[in-house]
C-alpha positions as CSV (number, residue, x, y, z in Angstrom):
1,X,97.7,88.6,83.4
2,X,98.1,92.4,84.0
3,X,101.3,93.8,82.8
4,X,103.4,95.5,85.6
5,X,105.6,98.3,84.5
6,X,107.5,98.1,87.8
7,X,108.8,94.7,88.8
8,X,106.7,93.1,91.6
9,X,109.8,92.2,93.6
10,X,110.8,95.9,93.7
11,X,107.6,96.7,95.5
12,X,107.9,93.6,97.7
13,X,111.4,94.5,98.8
14,X,110.5,98.0,99.7
15,X,107.4,96.8,101.6
16,X,109.4,94.2,103.5
17,X,111.6,97.0,104.9
18,X,108.6,99.0,106.1
19,X,106.2,96.2,107.2
20,X,107.2,96.0,110.9
21,X,106.8,99.7,111.5
22,X,103.4,99.7,109.6
23,X,102.1,96.8,111.8
24,X,103.1,98.7,115.0
25,X,101.6,102.0,113.8
26,X,98.4,100.3,112.5
27,X,97.9,98.5,115.8
28,X,98.5,101.8,117.8
29,X,96.0,103.7,115.6
30,X,93.5,100.8,116.0
31,X,93.7,101.1,119.7
32,X,93.2,104.8,119.6
33,X,90.2,104.6,117.3
34,X,88.8,101.7,119.4
35,X,88.6,104.0,122.4
36,X,86.5,106.3,120.3
37,X,84.2,103.4,119.3
38,X,85.6,103.2,115.8
39,X,86.6,99.9,114.1
40,X,89.8,100.5,112.2
41,X,89.1,97.5,109.9
42,X,85.8,99.0,108.8
43,X,87.5,102.2,107.9
44,X,90.4,100.4,106.1
45,X,87.9,98.5,104.0
46,X,86.0,101.6,103.0
47,X,89.3,103.4,102.1
48,X,90.3,100.4,100.0
49,X,87.1,100.7,98.0
50,X,87.5,104.4,97.3
51,X,89.0,105.2,93.9
52,X,89.8,108.3,92.0
53,X,90.5,108.6,88.2
54,X,93.7,110.1,86.9
55,X,93.7,112.4,83.9
56,X,95.6,111.2,80.8
57,X,97.1,114.7,80.3
58,X,98.3,114.9,83.9
59,X,101.2,112.5,83.4
60,X,102.9,115.0,81.1
61,X,104.6,118.2,82.3
62,X,102.2,121.1,82.4
63,X,103.0,124.7,81.9
64,X,101.8,128.3,82.1
65,X,100.9,130.9,79.5
66,X,104.6,132.0,79.9
67,X,106.5,128.7,79.3
68,X,106.5,125.0,79.6
69,X,109.6,123.1,80.7
70,X,109.3,119.4,79.7
71,X,110.7,116.8,82.0
72,X,112.6,113.6,81.2
73,X,110.6,110.7,79.7
74,X,107.6,112.7,78.5
75,X,104.9,110.5,77.2
76,X,104.8,110.6,73.4
77,X,101.1,109.7,73.1
78,X,98.2,108.1,74.7
79,X,99.8,104.6,75.0
80,X,102.8,106.1,76.9
81,X,100.3,108.0,79.1
82,X,98.5,104.8,79.9
83,X,101.8,103.1,80.9
84,X,102.5,106.0,83.3
85,X,98.9,105.8,84.7
86,X,99.3,102.1,85.2
87,X,102.4,102.8,87.4
88,X,100.4,105.1,89.6
89,X,97.7,102.5,90.1
90,X,100.2,99.7,90.6
91,X,101.7,101.6,93.6
92,X,98.6,103.2,95.1
93,X,95.8,100.8,94.1
94,X,93.6,103.8,94.2
95,X,93.5,104.9,90.5
96,X,92.2,102.1,88.3
97,X,90.5,104.4,85.8
98,X,91.8,107.0,83.4
99,X,90.0,110.0,82.0
100,X,90.7,110.7,78.3
101,X,90.8,114.1,76.5
102,X,89.7,114.3,72.9
103,X,91.3,115.1,70.4
104,X,94.5,114.8,72.4
105,X,94.0,111.1,73.0
106,X,92.1,110.2,69.9
107,X,93.1,106.8,68.4
108,X,91.5,103.5,67.5
109,X,89.2,102.4,70.2
110,X,90.1,98.7,69.8
111,X,93.7,99.6,70.5
112,X,92.6,101.7,73.6
113,X,90.6,98.7,74.9
114,X,93.5,96.3,74.3
115,X,96.0,98.6,76.1
116,X,93.7,99.2,79.0
117,X,93.1,95.4,79.4
118,X,96.8,94.8,79.2
119,X,97.5,97.3,82.0
120,X,94.4,96.5,84.1
121,X,93.0,100.0,83.5
122,X,89.4,101.1,82.7
123,X,88.2,104.4,81.2
124,X,86.4,107.1,83.2
125,X,84.6,110.2,82.0
126,X,85.4,111.6,78.6
127,X,86.6,115.2,78.2
128,X,85.9,117.3,75.1
129,X,88.0,120.2,73.9
130,X,86.4,123.2,72.4
131,X,88.7,125.7,74.2
132,X,91.4,125.4,71.6
133,X,91.6,124.8,67.9
134,X,92.6,121.4,66.5
135,X,94.6,121.0,63.3
136,X,92.5,121.2,60.2
137,X,89.5,122.5,62.1
138,X,87.2,124.4,59.9
139,X,85.8,127.0,62.3
140,X,87.9,128.6,65.1
141,X,86.9,128.8,68.7
142,X,88.7,132.1,69.3
143,X,85.4,133.8,70.1
144,X,83.6,130.8,71.6
145,X,82.3,127.3,70.8
146,X,79.0,126.1,72.1
147,X,77.9,129.7,72.6
148,X,79.4,131.2,69.5
149,X,77.4,133.7,67.5
150,X,78.0,131.6,64.4
151,X,75.6,128.6,64.0
152,X,78.2,126.6,62.0
153,X,80.8,127.0,64.7
154,X,78.3,125.9,67.4
155,X,77.3,122.9,65.3
156,X,81.0,121.9,64.9
157,X,81.4,122.0,68.7
158,X,78.3,119.9,69.2
159,X,79.5,117.3,66.8
160,X,82.9,117.1,68.5
161,X,81.1,116.4,71.8
162,X,79.0,113.8,70.2
163,X,82.1,112.2,68.8
164,X,83.5,112.1,72.3
165,X,80.4,110.2,73.5
166,X,80.8,107.7,70.6
167,X,84.5,107.1,71.5
168,X,83.7,106.8,75.1
169,X,80.8,104.4,74.5
170,X,83.2,102.1,72.6
171,X,85.7,102.0,75.5
172,X,83.3,101.6,78.4
173,X,83.0,105.2,79.6
174,X,79.7,106.4,81.1
175,X,80.0,110.2,81.3
176,X,81.0,113.2,79.3
177,X,82.6,116.3,81.0
178,X,82.1,119.6,79.1
179,X,84.2,122.6,80.1
180,X,84.3,125.5,77.7
181,X,86.4,128.7,77.6
182,X,83.6,130.7,76.2
183,X,83.1,134.2,77.6
184,X,84.1,137.8,77.0
185,X,87.1,140.0,77.8
186,X,85.3,143.4,77.6
187,X,82.0,144.9,78.8
188,X,79.6,144.9,75.9
189,X,81.5,142.3,73.9
190,X,78.7,139.7,74.4
191,X,75.0,139.8,75.3
192,X,74.9,137.7,78.4
193,X,71.4,136.4,77.9
194,X,71.7,135.4,74.3
195,X,75.1,133.9,74.8
196,X,73.7,131.7,77.6
197,X,70.7,130.7,75.5
198,X,73.0,129.6,72.6
199,X,75.0,127.5,75.1
200,X,71.9,125.9,76.5
201,X,70.6,125.0,73.0
202,X,74.0,123.5,72.1
203,X,74.1,121.5,75.3
204,X,70.6,120.2,74.7
205,X,71.7,118.8,71.4
206,X,74.6,117.0,73.2
207,X,72.3,115.8,75.9
208,X,70.0,114.2,73.3
209,X,73.0,112.1,72.1
210,X,73.7,110.6,75.5
211,X,73.2,106.8,75.9
212,X,70.6,105.9,78.5
213,X,73.2,105.0,81.1
214,X,75.4,108.0,80.7
215,X,75.7,111.3,82.6
216,X,76.6,114.7,81.4
217,X,78.8,116.9,83.6
218,X,79.0,120.6,83.1
219,X,81.9,122.4,84.7
220,X,81.9,126.0,85.9
221,X,84.9,128.3,86.1
222,X,85.0,131.9,87.4
223,X,87.5,133.2,84.8
224,X,90.2,132.2,82.3
225,X,90.7,132.1,79.4
226,X,87.9,134.8,79.3
227,X,88.6,137.5,81.9
228,X,85.5,139.7,82.0
229,X,82.8,137.0,82.0
230,X,82.5,133.3,81.4
231,X,79.4,131.6,80.2
232,X,79.4,129.0,82.9
233,X,80.9,131.2,85.6
234,X,79.7,129.8,88.9
235,X,77.8,127.0,90.6
236,X,74.5,128.8,90.2
237,X,74.9,129.0,86.5
238,X,76.0,125.3,86.5
239,X,72.9,124.3,88.6
240,X,70.6,126.1,86.1
241,X,72.2,124.2,83.3
242,X,71.8,120.8,84.9
243,X,68.2,121.5,85.9
244,X,67.3,122.8,82.5
245,X,68.9,119.8,80.6
246,X,67.3,117.0,82.5
247,X,67.9,114.1,84.9
248,X,71.1,112.9,83.3
249,X,72.8,116.3,83.6
250,X,74.9,117.1,86.7
251,X,77.4,119.7,88.0
252,X,81.1,119.0,88.2
253,X,83.0,120.9,90.8
254,X,86.7,121.7,90.2
255,X,88.2,122.9,93.5
256,X,90.3,125.6,91.7
257,X,87.4,127.1,89.7
258,X,86.1,129.5,92.3
259,X,86.8,132.9,93.7
260,X,89.3,133.0,96.5
261,X,87.8,132.1,99.9
262,X,84.7,130.6,98.4
263,X,82.9,128.2,100.7
264,X,83.2,125.2,98.4
265,X,82.1,122.7,100.9
266,X,78.7,124.5,101.2
267,X,78.4,124.5,97.4
268,X,78.9,120.7,97.6
269,X,76.2,120.4,100.2
270,X,73.7,122.5,98.1
271,X,74.4,120.4,95.0
272,X,73.9,117.2,97.0
273,X,70.7,118.5,98.5
274,X,69.2,119.2,95.0
275,X,70.7,115.9,93.6
276,X,72.8,117.6,91.0
277,X,76.4,116.9,92.2
278,X,78.0,115.0,89.4
279,X,81.6,114.8,90.6
280,X,84.9,116.5,91.2
281,X,88.1,117.6,89.7
282,X,90.5,117.5,92.6
283,X,93.4,119.9,92.9
284,X,94.5,122.8,95.1
285,X,95.1,126.5,94.7
286,X,96.5,129.6,96.4
287,X,95.3,132.3,94.1
288,X,93.2,131.0,91.3
289,X,93.0,128.0,89.0
290,X,96.5,127.0,90.1
291,X,96.0,123.2,89.5
292,X,98.4,122.4,92.3
293,X,98.6,119.0,93.9
294,X,95.5,118.0,95.9
295,X,96.0,118.8,99.6
296,X,99.2,120.7,99.1
297,X,97.8,124.2,100.1
298,X,94.5,123.7,101.9
299,X,94.2,120.2,103.2
300,X,91.6,121.2,105.7
301,X,89.3,122.4,102.9
302,X,89.7,119.1,101.2
303,X,88.7,117.4,104.4
304,X,85.6,119.6,104.8
305,X,84.5,118.7,101.3
306,X,84.8,115.0,102.2
307,X,82.9,115.7,105.4
308,X,79.9,116.7,103.3
309,X,80.4,113.6,101.0
310,X,80.5,111.2,103.9
311,X,77.5,112.9,105.5
312,X,75.5,112.3,102.3
313,X,76.8,108.7,102.1
314,X,75.7,108.0,105.7
315,X,72.3,109.5,105.1
316,X,71.8,107.3,102.1
317,X,71.0,110.1,99.7
318,X,69.2,108.6,96.7
319,X,71.3,108.5,93.5
320,X,74.4,109.7,95.2
321,X,77.5,108.4,93.4
322,X,79.8,111.3,92.5
323,X,82.6,110.8,90.1
324,X,86.1,111.6,91.4
325,X,89.0,112.7,89.2
326,X,92.3,114.5,89.7
327,X,92.9,117.5,87.4
328,X,96.3,119.1,88.0
329,X,99.2,120.7,86.1
330,X,102.6,119.5,87.2
331,X,105.2,122.1,86.3
332,X,108.1,121.5,88.6
333,X,107.6,117.9,89.9
334,X,107.6,114.4,88.4
335,X,103.9,114.2,87.3
336,X,103.8,110.5,88.4
337,X,104.9,111.4,91.9
338,X,102.5,114.3,92.1
339,X,99.6,112.1,91.1
340,X,100.6,109.4,93.5
341,X,100.7,112.0,96.3
342,X,97.4,113.5,95.3
343,X,95.6,110.1,95.2
344,X,96.9,109.5,98.7
345,X,95.8,112.9,100.0
346,X,92.3,112.4,98.6
347,X,92.0,109.1,100.3
348,X,93.4,110.7,103.5
349,X,90.6,113.3,103.5
350,X,88.1,110.5,103.0
351,X,89.5,108.5,105.8
352,X,89.5,111.5,108.2
353,X,85.9,112.2,107.3
354,X,84.9,108.6,108.0
355,X,86.1,108.9,111.6
356,X,84.2,112.0,112.5
357,X,81.9,111.3,115.5
358,X,78.7,111.9,113.6
359,X,76.5,111.4,116.7
360,X,78.4,113.9,118.8
361,X,78.5,116.4,115.9
362,X,74.8,116.2,115.4
363,X,74.2,116.8,119.1
364,X,76.4,119.8,119.2
365,X,74.8,121.2,116.1
366,X,71.3,120.7,117.6
367,X,72.5,122.4,120.8
368,X,74.1,125.3,118.9
369,X,77.4,124.4,120.6
370,X,79.7,126.0,117.9
371,X,83.0,125.4,119.7
372,X,82.4,121.6,120.4
373,X,81.0,121.1,116.9
374,X,84.1,122.5,115.2
375,X,86.3,120.7,117.7
376,X,84.7,117.4,116.7
377,X,85.7,118.0,113.1
378,X,89.2,119.0,114.1
379,X,89.7,115.9,116.2
380,X,89.1,113.7,113.2
381,X,91.2,115.9,110.9
382,X,94.2,115.9,113.4
383,X,94.2,112.1,113.5
384,X,97.1,110.6,111.5
385,X,95.4,108.1,109.3
386,X,98.5,107.2,107.2
387,X,98.6,103.7,108.7
388,X,95.1,103.0,107.3
389,X,96.1,104.3,103.8
390,X,99.3,102.3,103.8
391,X,97.7,99.1,104.9
392,X,94.9,99.5,102.3
393,X,97.6,99.8,99.6
394,X,99.6,96.9,101.0
395,X,96.6,94.5,101.2
396,X,95.7,95.4,97.6
397,X,99.2,94.6,96.4
398,X,100.4,98.2,96.3
399,X,103.3,100.0,98.0
400,X,103.4,100.9,101.7
401,X,105.4,104.0,100.6
402,X,104.5,104.4,96.9
403,X,106.8,107.3,96.1
404,X,109.8,105.6,97.7
405,X,109.0,102.4,95.8
406,X,108.6,104.4,92.6
407,X,112.0,106.1,93.0
408,X,113.6,102.8,93.8
409,X,112.2,101.3,90.6
410,X,114.1,103.6,88.3
411,X,111.0,103.9,86.1
412,X,111.6,107.5,85.2
413,X,115.2,106.8,84.1
414,X,114.0,103.8,82.1
415,X,111.4,105.6,80.1
416,X,113.7,108.6,79.6
417,X,116.0,106.3,77.6
418,X,113.1,105.0,75.5
419,X,111.2,108.3,74.9
420,X,112.9,111.1,72.9
421,X,113.6,114.3,74.8
422,X,111.0,117.0,74.3
423,X,112.4,120.5,73.6
424,X,110.9,123.2,75.8
425,X,110.2,126.9,75.1
426,X,106.5,126.9,74.3
427,X,103.8,128.4,76.5
428,X,100.6,126.8,77.6
429,X,99.5,123.4,78.9
430,X,100.1,120.1,77.1
């Protein structure tokens, strides 16, 4: 039996107080959608089958290059992290998988499997780390990793990624995400072409180590930690990498890794078209790679991304099964609450995209009726689909209002007593 870190009766009691209102709102929304020719039950079923992975590192307090201010009950290691991740899934029923980061989460794989089974969690894509130096590491990544000028440093980075594959294979993962900080801070510091060639060669060695049923995700980012150039700077570079490596290589899109005002939904459409969309790191941003909660700044953009995903789903695009993961830094909120909220907002965007009148939209596009085409999207976006999200959670055993149930449970206070306080003052992420 799955261990519940929040007592079931706590969730039941909170749900009982909200059930009558939910039934009323769900029925009203069902009537509204029915007049549009939409079956609310079909939408609720699809939403209940949509899941997003949570990042192990996301349940700890994040930080900036200036400072990090730890919260109460910080997880002490991977097993505390998994306990926190289990709470998110218990309440949302939307996050049954966890994405691990190595070496941060490195431990005995038998223990990982046992803990995952105890909590009813599975493991999603593995994440390697060659953007910082680990203790006792022989070669530094200060000047790069997979693209470093030194062959021994590149080999070390390749071996680390292969180790991540081996760990992942032992715990049921099926993908490796590779994001590197390699780049340059000054004109002339690096030869762009040779640097990219070294990167491709290193990635080819990693690709060869993939099991047959695995995928390799390369992740682009415009800047940071390098500020003049980055080796995998944009989606064009990322697409070249995926096409060069082979059929198991795909592009991962982090919503915060683009220049301001970039049309991310069009990038998504292009990658779908050429069958190289591997998945997402969901978050939100105002200026750069802010790693804010998904849907907190530009919820309409999140909806437009899902509009492309649902379009591909409806068209039955061959091999279309993108991975979905949250990747955020929680500096001023309870990380569990932020991840609960983000999982809900991601499902919201999906539900809104599902109720777009595709027949009408296609007709307006064919007739070049720009105003009615965009109004068709807006009509779906303006629809309050919260009753669908809440009912999907309730039917799966989750909470109608997961943040309210979480606060009522006293979980944060409980783990604060069990876990030693962390002293702040350091800069950087966890």
